[in-house]
NUMARTI-752437 format. One record per residue (C-alpha): x, y negated, z. Coordinates in steps of 0.2 Angstrom, whole numbers, plus 5000, padded with zeros to 4 digits. Layout:
<nodes>
XYZ ...
</nodes>
This chain:
<nodes>
572451195967 574251235968 575151305952 576851395951 577851345936 579151485932 580551415921 581351535909 582751515897 584251605890 585651575902 586951615889 586351465878 585851355892 586051165889 586751085905 587350925896 587150755904 585650715892 584750875896 585050855915 584350675913 582750745905 582550865920 582850725933 581550615923 580250755924 580650795942 580450605946 578850595937 578150745947 578650655963 577950485957 576250565953 576250645970 575950825963 577650895968 577551025982 579251095980 580451185968 582151235965 583451285952 584151455954 585951515952 586351625937 585751805936 587551865939 587251815958 585651905960 585252075969 583752175967 583152285981 581952435980 581552575992 581352745983 581052905992 581352816009 583052756003 583552575999 584252545981 585252385979 585752335961 586652185954 585652065944 583852075938 582952245935 582552205916 583652155902 582752005894 583151865882 582551735894 582951735913 582051645927 583051485930 581951395943 580251345948 579051205953 577551215964 576351075959 574651025966 573450995952 571550985948 571451125935 572351235923 572251095909 573250975920 574451115923 574751145904 575050965901 576350965915 577151115907 577351035890 578450905899 579751025905 581351015894 581551205893 579951235883 580951185868 582151335870 581251455883 579551445891 578651395906 577451525914 576051445924 575251545938 573951495951 574551505969 573351605980 572751505995 572651626010 572351496023 570551536025 570951726028 572051706043 571351766060 
</nodes>
């Protein structure tokens, strides 16, 4: 089963030191070496984001995310894993769990539903 790992942390206090980046690259390398990595990306800061809604038939485009939160979505991974227990073990390895959090969400497989 595929799991999405949504990586949250406080951008204002984000640690992008060489040591922290080395930890991220190590975990990324481990996911590739284990053959579970299905993709993922780091995201630019929320100041670069736009939010799009349609209300009353008219588009509304605003800067940044909709909600003010202490933690912002900074990136994601998609890993192919046998079960939720394995997903939790991988989440524990991501460096941001020490200052933010990792949300784990199963990915829905629509392949059997396509005509």
